[in-house]
N, C-alpha and C positions, 0 to 999 in steps of 0.2 A: 845264194843269193848271186846274181848278179853286183863290179863290181865297177863304178864308175868313175874316169879319172877326166880331170878339168885343167888344159894345159894351158895358161895360156905363152903362144909368144911375143915379144917383145922386140921390138929395132926400130930403126933409120932409116926415112930415106926409102918408103917400102919393102923393104928387107922382108921383112916379117909374112907378106903378102908374095913374094917371091918363092922363100923356104916352101911355104905354101903348094903355091901352084908348081915348081920342080918336086915337090915331094908325089904331084898328081902325075907329074907328066914325066916324072921316070919311071912310075911302076910301083914303087914302092908301096903305095898305099891301097892297088890293087890284090898285094901279097900278103901283105898285114893283115886289111878284111877277110884271106883265103886261108887265113894260119886258124888252127884249134880252139874253139871257147869267144874269138871273136865275133860282139854282138852289133858291136858301131866303131865306126871309125870316121868320121867330117869333120869338116871346116871349119867357121865362119866367121865373119866378118865384121864385129863392133862397129857401131855404126857412129858414136860418138869417141871414136879413137883408130884412127887411121893407123897407127903404127905397131897396131896388134893386132895379132889372131889368134883366138880361138878352136881350138883342139877337143873335142870331146870321145872320148873312148874308152869303150864299156867290153869289158869281158865275164866272160859264165862265171868264173870263180878265181881264186887268190892260181892255182895252181896253171891256169893259164895265160895269165899276167906274167907269172914269173919264168916260164916254157918261153913268152916273148922277149922280157927285158933278156933274157940269155940269148936270142939270139942273133944272129952277123948285121939282121936290118936295124938293130943299134946303132951301131957303130957305123952305117952308114945315113943313119939320120943325126948323128954327132957331127959328125964329117958335114953335114950338111948344116946345121946348129950352127956352126963353128962357121963354116962360110959366108955366112951373113950375118954373124954377130951378134947372136940373138940369146939374150937373158928367157928364164923360163919360171913362171910362179903353178905349182900345180895344186889340185886340190883334186883326193878322192873320198869319194860316196858306197857306205856298200846301202843294195838297198835289202826292205826286208824282205824274209821268206813270206807268203801269200800265207801259210799257214798263220803267223805273229799279225795278220794285217787286221 
């Protein structure tokens, strides 16, 4: 059962996009994508809200997500989030096992 997390980063003056670009350019995104159990880590820009960035983050299971949350990268992400003065809204979804579909 995969777990999908939608994180909406909201800021001012383009800071959410600057955050996403720095996450990519600094290599943090590549490192997260290489973590055991990561299935997706992608940023999207809503057409009707220039100050928000959506991250879709999917993990194989809760254990993989827990390991990610305890990693050193979480400190780096928090530092960047603070640097750009972002607020977050988080949504979490569990996929159904194929057996239950």
